[in-house]
N, C-alpha and C positions, 0 to 999 in steps of 0.2 A: 644502192638496195643489195639483201646479198640472195643467193641463188635460193635459197630457203624461206624467203616469204613469200606468202600464198596473195597477198596484193600489195600493189603498189602504189603507193601514193607518193602525187606530184608535189607535195610540200608538208613541212613538218614544220606543227604551230609547239612552241613549249613552254610551258606555263610554270610559273615561279612561284615559289611560296617560300616562308616565313617563319608560316607557326600555323597552328592549326587554322585560325580566322581567316589566312590566306587562301588554303584551301577549301572552306566550307565557299568563298564567295566566288571561288576560280567554277566550282562547281556548279557554276547557276548562269556561268558564262557559254562553259564549252558547248552546249544545246543547240548554240546559232549556228556551229559546228555537223550539225549531228547527221548521220544519214545518206554523207560528202566521204565516198572513196579516194577519194581525189586528196585527202590531208588527214594528217595524220599526227598525235598529237601523244607528246609523252612531256614532264614532268624533273624538276632540276629545285635541289634548295639552297636559295640564298643563306650562307651561315650567317649568324653574328647575331640573332638577335634573341635578346633573355629568358624570352617563349620559345627558343627552336629546339629545344629540348624531344627527343623521341622521335621528331617527323619521321624520320624513315618509319620507323615502323608504324606510326599511322596513314603514311601514302600507301603502305603495303596487304595491310587492313581493308581499307581500301579501294584494293585493286588498281590504284594508278601506275604504270611505272614510271618509273627512275630516270634520271641518267647521271652520271658523276655535272659537275660543271666545267672542266673546263672541256666536256661536247660542245657544250651551251652554241657555240660560232657554227656546225651543223644544219642549226635550225635557220625557219626562212622568217620567222618570226614569234617573239615571246611576245607575254603577257602575265602584267602584275599587278597582281589588288595591291599594291603596295611601292611607296615610292625609297624604302630606306634598302640599302644592301651597297653590295660594287655591281650595278648595271650594267656603269659604264666600263665593262669587262666583258658583257655579251659579245659586241658588236654584230650586232644586229636588229632590225628590224624593232622595235618597242612601246607597246601599248601598256600606259599604268591604266589604273581604275582605282576608284573610292573602298578605301579600307572598309566604310560602313557606312552606315545614312546620307551620304554623303563628305563633304569635308566641314566637320562638326566642331573639332576635335581642338587642341592647343600640342604643342609635336610634343610627346614625350623629354624626357633626358635624366640623368643617371640625377641629377638632383630636385627633379620635377618638373612643369613645363617653361617651357622657351615660348615666349611673344609671338612667333610663327606661327601660320596652317599648317596641320597635318598632314601633310603628302601632297601639297604646293609650296611648301617654300624652298628658299634657292638653295639651303643650305643642300635639300635632299633630289633636285632636278638636277641644281649643276653641277657638273665635273669640270676644272679645267675650265671654267668660264662659256665652258659651251653646255646646252638642254642636252639633257641624255635621254627622254623620251620622241619618238617618232609621234607618239600624237598623247597629250592627258587624258584621258576621258574625266568628264564633270556631269553630272550625272542632272542638273540642270542649268542655264541660261544664266540664271546669276554668279552661277560659279566662277565666270568667267571675271567679274569685277573683283570677284577675292583672289584671279590667279592672278589676276592685274594687277592690284595692288603686293600680295607676295610676294610674283619670281613673272616682271612683263616682257624677259624675253624668252616664256617658253608660251606667254597668247596665240602668239600664230599658229601655236601646233596642237590649241585646245581641241577638243570634240564633246562636244553634249548628244552621251548614248542616254542618260536614263540610270536608274538604278535595276540590274536586270532581279536580283531579288525581292525586291518590294514587288514587282511584275509579277513574280511570282504566286507572294504570297499573295496581292489580291486576285488575281487565276481562279487560287484554289478555293478565294470565299464557297462558289457552290459547292465542293466538297466537306463545308465543313460537320455534319452532321456525320460526313463517315469517318474524319477524323476523329472524330470525337468517339463514336464505338470502335476503336481500336486504343482507346488510352484507354478504356473503360468508365467511360466520364458519364455515360448516358443522362438519367434529365437531372442532373447534380450541377451544382454551380464551380464553372476550372475558375479559381482563381490562380493566375501563375504569377510568379517571383519572377526576375530578369533583372544578374546584375550583369554591370558589368566587370573590370579587373580595378585592385586599387581600390587605397586607405581606404575613401570617399564612396565607393559604392555603393549600393545596398547591402549587400554580404559582407564585405569588411570595413562597416560599419554598424550593421543589423545583424550580423550574422549569426543571432537565435528567432529573426525571428517567422521564417518558417516556423519552425518549432512552437512558436506559441499560435502561431497561426492554425497550425493540427491540433492541437489543447482546445484554440477557440469556436471553433468550427463543427457542428454537427459533419461524423463523414457520410452517414446516409442524406448530404444535404446539399455535401463542397468537397469538392478534389482540391487540393493542391499539388502545385509543380514548381517545381525550380528549377531555374535553368542559370546558369554561371557562363561565366566569360570560356571559352578555348584559354584564355592566358591562367587562367584561376587553374580550372585539369593541369596542366599543362606547370605551374609552377608548387602544384602546392600537392601535387598525386592524386590516380583515386584513389587509394586505400587509405586516406587520410583523408580527402574529402567525403566517403563512405561512416567513415568513423563518425567526424562531423556532426553527419545528419541522419546518425545511427535512429535512434528515438523518436525521430522525425517521422524516419520511411517506418519504422515500427508501429508509427501510430499513422501508415494511410499516403505518407509526402511518397510525391514522384523523385528521383530525382533527374534531370533529362541527359542522356550522354550530349559532350562537348558537337561534337560530328551529325547533321544531316539530320537532327531532330527537333533540336528548337523551330521550324520552320511548326510545323502540323500543330507542335502545342499552340506555337501563335494565336492558327487560327481560329485551331476549336476552341479560346477561352475564352469565359466570359468576364471575369475582369482581369488586369493586368495592374502587377506592385512593381512599380520600375523604380531609376536610378536615370541618371545623366544619358545612358549608354544609347547607341542605337537602337536596340530594339523598342526602347521606352519610343522614338522617335515613328517608328515600324508599324509600333500597340497606336499611337496618336491619330497614325493617316487612316486606318484602318475601321478609326473610330471606335474602337475596343475604352473600355469604361476603365479609365485609367486614376492607381492614386502614383504619391511616388511618396516613395518610404525611406528614401535619401536622395541629394544630390549634389554632387562636385562643381559646382557654378565657374567656380574658375578655371576648368579645366577644361570649355567652353571658348570657340573662338564667337566675341558681340553680334551680337546679331545673326543670329543662324539660327535655325530652326531649333536646335535643340534647345537655346535658352529661351526663346521662347517659349516652350513648353517647359520650362522652368519657373517663367513668369503668370500663366494661366492653367496652372495643373491643382492642385488639389494635395495636400500634405495628407499622409498614414502621420499623424502623431502616436498617439494610444490606439494598438493593435485592438478592435473589437467588431462585429460580427454586423452591430447595426454599420459601425464603416465601409465595411465591406457592400455591403449591400445598397449604400448611397451613391457607392462610387458610377460615375454617371462620362461619359466619354467628352476629349476636349474641347470645350467651344473653339466651332472656326474649326476643327480635324481637319473640313474636304477643304478647305483653305488652306493648313500647313500640309498633306500633299500634294498640293499644287505647287506647292515656292520648294517643295525641299525635292521633290522626282520631277517633275516636265516628264521629257517627252514617255511613251512605249518604247523600250531599251533593245526588244531583238532585231527589229529589223534595223535600226541604223546602226548594232551592232555591229549586225552580220554586214551588213553595207563598208561598214571601217574595215573589220577585217579582210575580206577578200579581196576589198585595193589593195592593202598591203602584202596581201601573199600573190597580186597583179596573177587572181585568176576573172570567170565572171563567174558569180552568184548561183545558186544555182535553178531552177530556175521551177522547183515547189515553192508552195505559199511557207514564210519561216513560224511557228508558232508559240507563243509561252506555251512551258508547261507547268502544269500542278501543280506541288510539292509533293514529295515525299509519304506515305503515312507511316506512321509510330505505331508500332508496337512496346509496351513495355515489358 
């Protein structure tokens, strides 16, 4: 403690991030620690990701205090929404959490994808033959079986904690009209294009689709928005993405920023056109009218919810107003939500974190907050 401190917390939590996506995920987790003056949170960057450029700048812009990696050992608990990086160097209790909607993708490598489950592989969870995380957070009980096949040594450390991102989206549905007002949607049909990263993503395979839809759909009846995975922003830069979408934006396309904005757009959307990324799972589980504009199925874990969506969802082959109007929710989307996200996460997450912090939980109830509105 410093004599300059006004509040003297009893525990210090370290958020570990490698990418903007990781930061976005952790900002959905931290509310379970809200209002407790006994707990203070800082962030550190785990170096090594090809999508980690300018992450320090993003942290500062978000008002997130950053500490040097070498100072991690003075914290009481670390939280990481990724199993990548030199997490074994932390030397403190560590909780890993899903990077997206469950663990649905195969582990990406320099030359493609390995057959290992991303986030649950022995390559990521073990160091020197020992399990690195103190707790491996899972979104659903069914993922314990996936972990048992991928890294059986880590099964005793599995904790089913749900998905805080999905829970916040679901809690935000009653505020849908508010988000639509903030977006300027009004009574129009909001068509949301949501792309993961990589050449088989929606933007990678059909980069001109947003412009096509802006040309096809009357602006007085439709609003078109584009959400790109943060890795796309990091790799290609804001300037380049604005250049690539200039004509579409001049025609009314809303290019949604990469941090803390896509959530409100997702809740507000009427139709979602997507691919094999996590946002497709969220859209399907929320009952959004869904079309697949691309689908990199070879990147997915066999039997995952994302793969199931690829088999059930309608494809958008030729863009047309009729195809957009005919879009429908995924058949069995309620069942999909139950098999993907499991129990509500806030209470389970808070119980786990306070147990590892060796603190009694606060005496007020934990609640899931709606997502922040976004105004273009």
